C-alpha positions in Angstrom: 29.6 60.8 3.7 31.7 58.6 1.4 31.0 57.8 -2.2 30.2 54.4 -3.0 32.6 53.0 -6.2 31.4 50.4 -8.2 34.0 47.4 -9.3 34.1 47.6 -13.2 34.5 43.7 -13.3 32.3 42.7 -10.8 29.9 45.9 -10.8 29.4 45.6 -7.1 29.6 48.6 -4.5 33.0 48.8 -2.4 33.7 51.6 -0.3 37.6 51.1 0.7 38.7 48.3 -1.4 38.7 50.2 -4.7 41.9 50.2 -6.7 42.8 52.4 -9.6 43.8 50.7 -12.8 47.3 52.1 -13.9 49.7 49.3 -15.2 49.2 48.3 -18.7 49.1 45.0 -18.3 46.4 45.6 -16.0 44.5 47.5 -17.8 44.7 44.5 -20.5 43.8 41.8 -18.2 40.3 44.0 -17.0 39.5 45.0 -20.7 39.6 41.4 -21.8 37.2 40.8 -18.8 34.6 43.1 -19.3 34.9 43.2 -23.1 34.8 47.2 -23.6 37.6 49.7 -23.4 38.3 51.7 -20.1 37.4 55.2 -18.7 38.7 57.4 -16.9 37.1 56.8 -13.0 36.6 53.3 -13.5 38.2 51.0 -10.4 38.5 47.3 -9.5 38.0 46.3 -6.4 40.5 44.3 -4.4 39.5 41.1 -5.2 39.7 41.3 -8.5 43.1 42.9 -8.3 44.3 39.3 -6.4 42.6 37.3 -9.2 45.7 39.8 -11.7 48.2 38.9 -9.4 47.8 34.9 -9.5 46.9 35.2 -13.0 50.1 37.0 -14.0 52.1 34.8 -11.9 50.4 31.8 -13.4 51.3 32.9 -16.7 54.9 33.8 -15.6 55.3 29.8 -14.6 54.0 28.6 -17.9 56.6 30.8 -19.3 59.4 29.3 -17.8 58.1 26.1 -18.5 57.8 26.4 -22.0 61.2 28.2 -22.2 63.0 24.7 -20.2 61.0 22.8 -22.6 62.5 24.6 -25.7 66.0 23.8 -24.3 65.6 20.7 -23.9 64.4 19.6 -27.7 67.7 18.9 -29.8 67.7 18.8 -33.1 67.9 14.8 -33.3 65.0 14.6 -31.3 62.1 13.3 -32.5 60.8 15.6 -34.8 56.9 15.0 -34.4 57.1 15.8 -30.8 55.6 18.8 -30.4 54.3 20.8 -26.7 51.4 22.4 -27.2 51.6 24.8 -23.8 48.3 26.1 -24.5 46.8 22.4 -24.1 49.7 21.8 -21.3 48.4 24.4 -18.8 45.2 26.2 -19.8 43.8 29.1 -18.0 39.4 29.0 -17.6 38.7 32.4 -18.2 34.8 33.5 -17.0 32.9 36.5 -18.3 31.6 38.5 -16.0 28.7 38.4 -13.7 26.9 41.6 -15.8 23.8 39.9 -16.8 20.8 40.8 -14.1 17.6 38.5 -14.7 14.7 38.3 -12.2 15.8 34.9 -10.5 15.3 34.4 -6.7 19.1 33.1 -5.4 20.9 32.3 -2.4 23.5 34.0 -1.2 27.3 32.9 -2.2 29.0 32.7 1.6 31.5 29.7 2.0 31.1 30.4 5.9 27.1 29.6 6.1 24.8 26.9 5.0 22.7 27.8 2.4 19.6 26.2 4.0 20.0 26.3 7.6 22.4 29.3 7.9 24.1 27.6 10.3 28.1 28.6 10.5 30.6 25.5 9.2 32.5 24.3 12.2 35.1 21.6 12.8 32.2 19.5 13.8 29.5 20.7 11.3 31.7 20.8 8.1 30.5 22.0 4.8 30.2 21.1 1.3 29.8 22.5 -1.8 26.5 22.2 -3.1 26.6 19.4 -5.8 25.3 20.5 -9.5 22.1 17.9 -9.1 20.7 19.6 -6.0 21.5 23.1 -7.5 19.3 21.7 -10.5 17.0 20.4 -8.3 16.3 23.7 -6.1 15.8 25.8 -10.0 13.2 23.5 -10.8 11.0 22.9 -7.7 11.4 25.6 -5.9 12.7 28.4 -8.7 15.8 29.2 -6.9 19.1 29.6 -7.9 22.4 28.4 -6.5 25.6 29.3 -7.6 28.2 27.1 -7.4 30.7 28.1 -5.2 27.8 27.7 -2.4 28.0 25.4 0.6 25.7 23.2 2.6 25.2 20.4 5.4 26.1 17.4 4.5 22.7 15.9 6.2 20.8 18.1 3.9 21.9 15.9 1.3 20.8 12.7 0.2 22.5 10.9 -3.1 23.8 14.2 -4.5 20.1 15.7 -3.8 18.3 17.6 -1.1 15.8 15.9 0.8 12.3 16.6 1.3 12.8 18.5 4.4 16.0 20.7 3.4 14.2 21.7 -0.2 11.2 23.2 2.0 13.5 24.9 4.0 15.4 26.4 1.4 14.4 29.9 1.0 16.2 32.7 -1.6 18.4 36.1 -0.1 18.1 38.1 -3.1 15.0 38.7 -5.8 17.5 39.4 -9.1 20.9 37.6 -9.7 23.9 38.4 -11.9 24.7 35.9 -14.1 27.1 35.6 -16.6 27.0 33.1 -20.2 28.7 30.3 -18.6 25.9 30.5 -15.9 23.0 30.4 -18.3 24.3 27.8 -20.4 24.9 25.8 -17.7 21.8 26.0 -16.1 19.7 25.3 -19.2 21.9 22.3 -19.7 21.3 20.7 -16.4 17.5 21.5 -16.7 17.2 19.9 -20.0 19.1 16.8 -19.1 16.7 16.4 -16.0 13.8 17.1 -18.0 15.0 14.3 -20.9 14.5 12.1 -18.5 11.9 13.0 -16.4 9.8 10.3 -18.1 11.8 7.9 -17.0 10.5 5.6 -13.8 14.0 6.0 -11.3 13.9 4.5 -8.1 17.7 5.3 -7.9 17.1 8.7 -7.0 15.0 8.5 -3.7 13.5 12.0 -4.5 12.4 11.6 -8.2 9.1 10.1 -7.3 7.0 10.9 -4.3 5.8 8.6 -1.0 2.3 7.9 -3.4 3.9 6.9 -6.5 5.7 4.5 -4.8 3.1 3.1 -3.3 0.8 3.1 -6.1 3.5 0.9 -8.4 5.2 -1.2 -5.4 2.9 -1.3 -2.7 5.4 -0.1 -0.3 6.1 3.4 0.8 9.3 5.7 0.2 10.6 4.9 3.7 9.5 1.1 3.5 11.1 0.5 -0.1 14.3 1.5 0.9 14.3 -1.0 4.2 13.4 -3.5 1.8 16.2 -2.4 -0.4 18.7 -2.5 2.6 18.3 -6.2 3.2 19.8 -7.4 -0.1 23.3 -8.0 -0.5 23.8 -10.6 -2.8 22.2 -9.1 -5.8 24.7 -7.8 -8.6 24.6 -4.3 -10.0 25.0 -3.7 -13.5 25.1 -0.8 -16.2 22.0 -1.5 -16.9 20.1 -1.8 -14.2 20.5 -1.2 -10.3 19.4 -3.3 -7.4 16.8 -1.1 -6.2 15.6 -1.0 -10.1 15.4 -4.8 -9.9 13.8 -4.8 -7.3 11.0 -2.0 -8.4 10.7 -3.9 -11.5 9.6 -7.2 -9.5 7.2 -5.5 -7.0 5.4 -3.8 -10.0 5.0 -6.9 -11.5 3.2 -8.0 -8.9 1.3 -4.9 -7.3 -0.2 -4.3 -11.0 0.2 -7.6 -12.6 1.3 -5.6 -16.4 2.5 -7.3 -18.7 6.7 -7.4 -19.1 6.6 -5.5 -22.5 4.4 -2.6 -20.7 7.1 -2.5 -17.6 10.0 -2.3 -20.1 8.0 0.9 -21.4 7.7 2.0 -18.0 11.1 1.1 -16.9 13.1 2.1 -20.3 14.3 -1.4 -20.5 13.9 -3.9 -22.7 11.2 -7.1 -22.3 14.1 -9.6 -21.8 15.7 -6.8 -19.3 12.6 -6.6 -17.4 12.8 -11.0 -17.5 16.2 -10.5 -15.9 15.0 -8.2 -13.7 12.2 -10.0 -12.1 14.7 -13.3 -11.9 17.4 -11.0 -10.4 15.3 -9.7 -7.5 13.1 -12.8 -6.5 16.4 -14.9 -6.2 18.1 -12.2 -4.2 14.4 -11.6 -2.1 14.0 -15.4 -1.2 17.6 -15.5 -0.2 18.2 -12.1 1.8 14.5 -11.0 3.3 11.9 -14.1 2.9 13.7 -16.4 5.3 13.4 -13.5 8.3 10.0 -12.7 7.9 7.7 -16.0 6.8 7.9 -19.8 7.4 7.8 -21.9 10.4 11.3 -21.3 11.4 11.7 -17.5 11.2 10.0 -17.3 14.5 9.8 -19.3 17.8 6.6 -20.9 19.0 6.8 -18.7 22.2 7.2 -15.4 20.1 3.8 -16.4 17.9 2.0 -17.3 21.0 2.7 -13.9 22.6 2.9 -11.5 19.6 0.3 -12.7 17.3 -2.6 -14.2 19.6 -5.6 -12.1 20.3 -7.3 -12.2 23.2 -10.4 -13.5 22.0 -9.1 -16.5 20.6 -7.2 -17.2 23.7 -10.3 -17.0 25.6 -12.3 -18.7 23.9 -10.3 -21.8 23.0 -7.3 -21.5 24.8 -8.7 -21.8 27.9 -6.3 -18.7 29.1 -3.3 -21.6 28.5 0.2 -19.1 28.2 1.6 -21.9 25.8 -1.2 -22.6 23.1 -0.4 -21.4 19.5 -3.7 -21.0 18.1 -3.7 -21.2 13.9 -5.5 -20.8 11.5 -5.6 -22.5 8.1 -7.1 -22.4 4.7 -6.5 -22.7 1.3 -6.7 -20.0 -1.5 -6.6 -19.7 -5.3 -4.4 -18.7 -8.0 -5.8 -19.3 -11.2 -3.9 -20.4 -14.6 -4.1 -20.3 -17.9 -4.9 -23.8 -19.8 -2.1 -25.4 -20.1 -0.6 -28.1 -23.1 0.5 -30.2 -20.9 -2.5 -32.5 -20.6 -1.2 -34.4 -17.6 -0.7 -30.9 -15.7 -4.3 -29.7 -17.0 -6.3 -32.8 -15.5 -4.1 -32.1 -11.8 -4.9 -28.5 -11.9 -8.4 -28.4 -12.9 -10.5 -27.9 -10.0 -14.1 -29.3 -10.4 -15.1 -26.7 -7.8 -14.4 -23.8 -9.5 -14.6 -25.6 -12.9 -11.2 -23.8 -14.1 -7.6 -24.7 -14.0 -5.9 -23.9 -10.6 -3.3 -24.2 -8.2 -3.8 -24.2 -4.5 -1.2 -22.9 -1.7 -2.1 -23.4 2.2 -1.8 -20.1 4.2 -1.3 -20.9 7.8 -1.7 -17.2 10.0 -2.3 -16.2 13.5 -5.2 -14.9 15.1 -4.5 -11.7 14.4 -3.6 -12.0 10.7 0.1 -12.7 10.7 1.1 -15.3 8.1 3.1 -17.9 9.7 3.8 -19.4 6.5 2.6 -20.4 2.7 3.3 -23.9 1.7 2.5 -25.3 -1.7 1.2 -24.7 -4.2 -0.4 -27.6 -4.7 -2.6 -29.3 -7.6 -6.6 -28.7 -7.6 -8.0 -32.0 -8.3 -9.8 -33.8 -6.5 -6.9 -35.7 -4.6 -5.8 -32.4 -3.1 -8.6 -31.0 -1.3 -7.9 -28.9 1.6 -8.2 -32.1 4.0 -5.6 -34.1 1.8 -2.8 -31.2 1.6 -2.9 -30.6 5.7 -2.5 -34.2 6.3 0.5 -34.2 3.4 1.9 -31.1 5.5 2.0 -33.1 8.5 3.6 -36.3 6.7 6.4 -34.9 5.5 6.7 -32.5 8.2 7.0 -29.6 5.9 9.4 -27.0 7.1 10.0 -28.8 10.1 6.3 -27.9 11.1 6.2 -31.0 13.2 8.9 -30.1 15.5 7.4 -26.7 15.9 3.8 -27.4 16.6 3.2 -28.7 20.6 0.2 -31.2 21.8 -2.4 -28.7 23.1 -2.3 -26.2 20.0 -5.1 -25.3 18.2 -5.9 -25.3 14.7 -8.8 -23.4 13.6 -10.2 -24.5 10.3 -13.1 -24.5 7.9 -16.1 -27.4 6.7 -13.3 -28.3 4.1 -11.2 -29.9 6.6 -13.9 -32.2 7.8 -11.5 -34.9 6.9 -8.5 -34.9 8.3 -10.0 -33.4 11.9 -9.4 -37.1 13.6 -5.9 -36.9 12.1 -4.9 -33.9 13.7 -6.9 -35.0 17.2 -4.4 -37.8 17.0 -1.5 -35.9 16.8 -2.7 -34.2 19.9 -3.8 -30.5 18.2 -7.3 -29.3 19.2 -9.1 -28.8 16.3 -12.1 -26.0 16.1 -14.6 -26.1 12.9 -18.0 -24.7 12.4 -20.9 -27.4 12.5 -22.2 -29.2 9.3 -25.7 -29.0 8.6 -27.2 -32.5 9.1 -28.9 -33.8 6.7 -32.5 -32.7 6.0 -32.3 -30.0 8.0 -33.0 -26.5 7.1 -31.7 -24.5 10.3 -28.2 -25.1 12.9 -29.9 -26.1 16.1 -29.4 -22.9 18.6 -26.4 -24.8 20.4 -24.3 -25.4 17.0 -25.0 -21.9 15.6 -23.9 -20.4 19.0 -20.5 -22.7 18.4 -20.2 -22.1 14.4 -20.2 -17.9 15.5 -17.2 -18.7 18.0 -15.1 -20.6 15.2 -16.1 -17.7 12.5 -15.1 -14.9 15.1 -11.6 -16.0 14.7 -11.4 -17.8 11.4 -12.3 -14.5 9.2 -8.8 -13.4 9.7 -7.9 -16.0 7.2 -10.3 -14.6 4.3 -9.2 -11.2 5.1 -5.2 -12.3 4.5 -6.2 -13.9 1.1 -7.7 -10.9 0.3 -4.8 -9.3 1.1 -2.6 -10.5 -0.7 -4.9 -10.7 -4.0 -4.4 -6.8 -3.8 -1.0 -7.6 -5.5 -3.3 -8.1 -8.8 -0.9 -10.7 -10.0 -2.3 -13.2 -8.2 -5.7 -11.8 -8.8 -5.4 -12.6 -12.7 -4.8 -15.4 -14.8 -1.2 -16.1 -14.3 0.5 -17.0 -16.9 2.1 -20.8 -17.4 5.4 -19.8 -17.5 5.2 -18.0 -13.6 4.4 -21.9 -12.6 7.6 -22.9 -11.4 8.1 -19.3 -9.7 4.7 -18.7 -8.3 5.3 -20.4 -4.7 8.3 -17.8 -4.4 6.6 -14.5 -5.4 3.4 -15.6 -3.1 6.2 -16.0 -0.3 7.7 -12.7 -1.2 4.3 -11.0 -1.3 3.4 -12.3 2.2 6.9 -11.8 3.8 6.4 -8.2 2.8 2.6 -8.1 4.2 4.3 -9.2 7.7 7.0 -6.6 7.5 5.1 -3.4 6.5 1.4 -4.0 6.9 -0.1 -3.7 10.4 -1.8 -6.5 12.1 -5.8 -7.6 10.8 -7.1 -7.6 13.8 -5.6 -5.3 16.9 -5.5 -5.8 20.2 -8.5 -3.7 22.3 -8.7 -3.6 26.2 -12.2 -5.0 26.0 -11.5 -7.9 23.5 -11.2 -10.5 27.0 -14.8 -9.1 28.3 -16.5 -9.5 24.8 -15.0 -13.5 24.0 -16.5 -14.2 27.9 -19.8 -12.4 26.9 -19.8 -15.0 23.8 -19.0 -18.1 26.1 -21.5 -16.8 28.4 -24.3 -16.3 25.6 -23.1 -19.5 24.2 -24.8 -21.6 26.7 -28.3 -19.6 26.5 -31.0 -20.7 24.2 -33.5 -18.7 22.5 -36.7 -17.8 23.9 -37.9 -16.0 20.7 -37.7 -19.0 18.2 -39.1 -21.4 21.4 -42.1 -19.0 21.8 -42.5 -18.9 17.4 -42.3 -22.2 17.2 -44.7 -23.0 20.2 -47.4 -20.8 19.2 -47.2 -21.2 15.4 -46.4 -17.9 15.2 -44.3 -18.0 11.7 -47.6 -19.6 9.8 -50.3 -17.2 11.2 -51.5 -14.2 9.2 -54.3 -12.5 10.6 -52.4 -11.8 14.1 -50.3 -9.5 11.7 -50.9 -5.8 11.1 -49.2 -4.2 8.7 -47.4 -0.9 9.1 -48.1 1.9 6.9 -45.3 2.9 5.2 -45.1 6.7 5.5 -46.2 6.3 9.3 -43.1 4.3 10.2 -41.8 6.8 13.1 -45.3 7.0 14.8 -46.4 3.6 14.6 -42.9 2.7 16.1 -42.0 5.4 18.3 -41.6 3.0 21.1 -38.8 1.4 19.3 -35.3 1.6 21.0 -32.9 4.1 19.7 -29.3 2.0 18.8 -26.2 3.6 18.4 -23.6 1.9 15.9 -21.7 1.0 19.2 -24.7 -0.6 20.8 -25.4 -2.6 17.4 -21.9 -3.6 17.8 -22.3 -5.2 20.9 -25.7 -6.7 19.3 -24.0 -8.4 16.6 -20.7 -8.9 18.0 -18.9 -8.2 14.9 -18.8 -5.6 12.0 -19.7 -8.1 9.0 -23.0 -8.2 9.5 -23.5 -4.2 9.7 -21.8 -4.0 6.4 -24.4 -6.0 5.0 -27.2 -4.5 6.7 -27.3 -0.8 4.1 -27.6 -3.5 1.3 -30.2 -5.3 2.3 -32.7 -2.8 3.5 -31.7 -0.7 -0.3 -33.3 -4.1 -1.8 -36.2 -4.0 0.4 -37.1 -0.4 0.6 -40.4 0.4 -1.4 -40.9 3.6 -3.6 -41.6 6.0 -1.0 -37.9 4.7 0.7 -39.4 3.0 3.8 -39.9 -0.9 5.0 -43.1 -2.9 4.8 -42.8 -4.8 8.2 -45.5 -6.3 10.1 -46.6 -5.9 14.3 -47.9 -8.6 16.0 -51.6 -8.0 17.3 -51.4 -10.8 20.2 -47.8 -10.3 21.4 -46.8 -6.6 22.3 -43.4 -4.9 21.0 -43.0 -8.3 18.5 -42.2 -7.3 15.0 -41.9 -10.0 11.8 -40.3 -8.6 9.1 -39.9 -10.7 5.5 -36.0 -10.4 4.0 -35.2 -11.7 0.7 -32.2 -13.8 0.3 -29.2 -12.4 -1.4 -28.2 -15.7 -3.0 -31.3 -17.1 -4.6 -34.8 -15.6 -5.7 -37.1 -18.5 -4.5 -35.8 -18.3 -1.1 -36.8 -15.5 1.7 -36.3 -15.4 5.5 -38.7 -14.4 7.8 -37.3 -12.2 11.2 -39.2 -11.7 14.4 -37.6 -9.0 17.0 -38.9 -8.8 20.5 -38.5 -5.1 22.4 -39.1 -3.9 25.4 -40.9 -0.5 26.5 -37.6 0.1 28.6 -35.9 0.4 25.2 -34.0 -2.8 24.8 -33.8 -5.8 22.9 -35.3 -8.6 24.2 -34.4 -11.0 21.6 -34.6 -12.2 17.9 -35.0 -14.8 15.5 -34.6 -15.5 11.7 -35.5 -18.4 10.0 -31.8 -18.5 7.9 -29.8 -21.8 8.7 -28.3 -19.7 11.2 -30.6 -17.5 12.7 -31.5 -19.3 15.9 -28.1 -18.1 17.5 -27.7 -15.9 20.3 -24.3 -15.3 20.2 -24.3 -12.3 17.3 -27.2 -12.4 15.3 -27.3 -12.7 11.5 -27.1 -10.1 8.8 -31.1 -10.7 8.3 -32.0 -9.2 11.8 -29.0 -7.4 11.9 -30.2 -5.0 9.0 -33.7 -4.6 10.6 -32.1 -3.5 14.0 -29.8 -1.1 11.8 -32.6 0.3 9.5 -35.3 0.7 12.5 -33.0 1.4 15.5 -30.3 3.4 13.8 -30.7 4.9 9.9 -34.3 5.8 9.9 -33.9 8.2 12.7 -30.2 9.3 12.0 -31.3 9.5 8.3 -28.4 7.9 7.1 -28.1 8.3 2.9 -29.1 4.4 1.6 -28.6 6.2 -2.0 -26.7 4.1 -4.9 -26.4 3.5 -8.7 -29.0 1.2 -9.9 -26.9 -1.3 -12.6 -30.4 -2.9 -13.6 -31.0 0.2 -15.8 -27.9 -0.3 -17.5 -28.2 -4.0 -18.7 -30.7 -5.7 -20.7 -33.0 -8.6 -19.4 -34.0 -11.2 -21.7 -36.5 -12.6 -20.0 -38.3 -9.6 -20.2 -40.2 -9.3 -23.6 -43.6 -6.7 -23.6 -46.6 -8.1 -24.4 -48.9 -7.7 -27.3 -51.4 -5.2 -25.2 -48.4 -2.9 -23.9 -47.0 -2.9 -27.6 -50.5 -1.5 -28.8 -50.8 0.4 -26.2 -47.8 2.2 -26.7 -48.7 2.3 -30.6 -52.0 4.7 -29.7 -51.8 8.1 -30.6 -52.1 10.8 -27.9 -55.6 12.5 -27.5 
C-alpha cells in the first residue's frame, strides 16, 4: 500500500505528486511560506512547485525591468525621480492555511457550482462567488465559502444569494483550514454587515423579509419590485436610490409616521425624507398612476366585461352586456385647523363638526377603483349631490365621453338632489328609498327595493375602508400636505387596483341569488300582515316566557340551521357578523336568551331586541317556523324589518342563536370593557353606603 505524504505548505495528503525540496532557492521559498525550518522528510506537492516556478519567473522579470530602468537614468536626469520597484510590481504572499477551525465549509472546485453541484459548461458558465454572498452564507447558514469557489449566475441577485439558493446551499466539510488573511477578511465583512443591519435597506432585496416589506409598505417583496420597475423618471443619487424613495413614501402612507421618525428608521435627515417623498410622488404620478386609475386608463368595454359582477348585472342592467354599473360615494380626509380663515370656513363640515376635504370615489361593483376625483371642500355647498353635478358639468377626466346612456349609477341617499340631473343625462340611478315623513318603518316594497341597492352599494364602503388601512388617511393630515393630498390618494388607489384582489368575487351561484332576490322582491310579508291585523304586537297575555334553563327542551322543534342556510336567509354576511354582538348583549346571567312563545299561534316566537344605537329604543322580532324544520317568515319593528329580501340584523341574531349557536355551543365570550371605565351617573345611595360600612357579624 502506498504511503501518504502531506505537503508541508498545504498540509494535504498526496500519493504521486510529491516533490523533494532540493535547491537552496526552493528551500528559502518554502521556509518563508511555512514560517519555520525544514525537516529532512518534508516534501511539497506539484501545485506548490508550480507556484514557486511562477514566482521565480516573476522575480526575474522584475529584475530585468529594474536593470533597464537603472540604465535609462543618467546623471543629468531629474534627481527627484525615483523608481520603487517593490511598489511598481508587488507580489502578494499569503500565509499557509494551517489554522483548523470547527466551521463548516463548501468545496473549492472551479468546475462545479457550490449550490446545485452542476458542472460549468459553455451554456452554464460559472462565476466567482461575490464577497457579499459569501458573507451572507456565513451569517445565515454558518457556512464558510472560499474566495475561489464558483456558482451559477442565476443563483445570485444583486451580488447576493436568493432565498431558494440560500436554502439549497449545504456544507461539504465540517472543519475548515484558514490562514490569517481568511480570518481577518471574514471578521471585517461580518462587522461591516452587522454595522448596517439596523438600517432599512430596500436596495438589497434579501435584507428584509416578505413580512417586513408588507408591514412597512403594504406590498409584498415581489409587488414592491414590480412597482419599482415602473419608475423610469426618478433620479438616482448618492444619498438615496429610487427604491429607497418609493419605500419612504409608501411607509409614510402605510404607517402615517412623521418625517423625523422616518428619518431615524431610514438613516436620513428630515429634509432628505421630504425630498424622497417629493421625488417618489412625482415619479409615481408620471410613470405608474395613469396606467391603473382614471377614466382614461381603461375602456368602457373592458370595465363592463371585467369589473361588473353577475349580481349587479342581473339586478340593475337587465342582463345588458353594454351597461356599466358604477358606485359613487364621497369619503372624508380630516385636516388640521387652518390659520387661513377662509379655507377653514370652506373645509369645515357641519355634518362631522371638524375640518376635512371630500374626495369622490367611483368604483366598479367588484371594488375596482375607476377614478378618484377631487378633493372637494366640505361646506354646505359641497355635498355629494353638488360634487356629482360639478364633475359632470366640467367633464372631469373626460367622464362624459367615457360614460354611455343606460349606464347605471348606484348611490346612497345623499345624492337625492342630483338624481333628476343624472337621469336627464341619460343615466339610470339606483338609490335606497327615503323614509317618508311621519313614518316609522318602510313598507315591504320599499324595504325590498332598498335591499337590492345595498346588495351592490356596500362595495364602495369597503373600498373606503381599504384605503383607510393606509394610516396616513385615517389620521388627521397635516396642512402642508393639502396641495398633494389628491396625488397621494390616487397613488394608494392605483396600488390597490394593481396589487389587491377584488373585494367582490364572482361565484357560480351569484346569478341565481340575484334572480331569487328579484323574485322575493315582488312578495309581501305574511308575518307582518298577521301581526298587524290580529294585534299580536300589543297583546301580552297571549305569550309565555320560555324558561332560560330549559330552552333546548321547550324549543326542541326549532329548525337546526347551518351557516349556509343562514346565509341563504339573510342573503348577505353583514347581518350574520352583527348577530354575535346582539346575542352577547341579550344573554342573561345564565347565558341564555329571554324569549316568548305565542299561546294562540303555533310555532310563533316573540323576542325583544335592544337597539345598538339608542338606549330608549328597542325592537320586537317575530319568527314563525314549521314542524318540517323550515323558517316560514319573520318580521321586525325596525325601519327595514318588514323586508323579505333577506332580513335585518335583529332577525338574523335570533336565528343565529336559536338555530346555530346554542346547538353548536359556539363561544360567545368577550372582554367586558364596562368594568374598566367609570360611570359618573352611578352614585351609590346613602343606604348602600351605610350597608357597606356595617361590620360583619
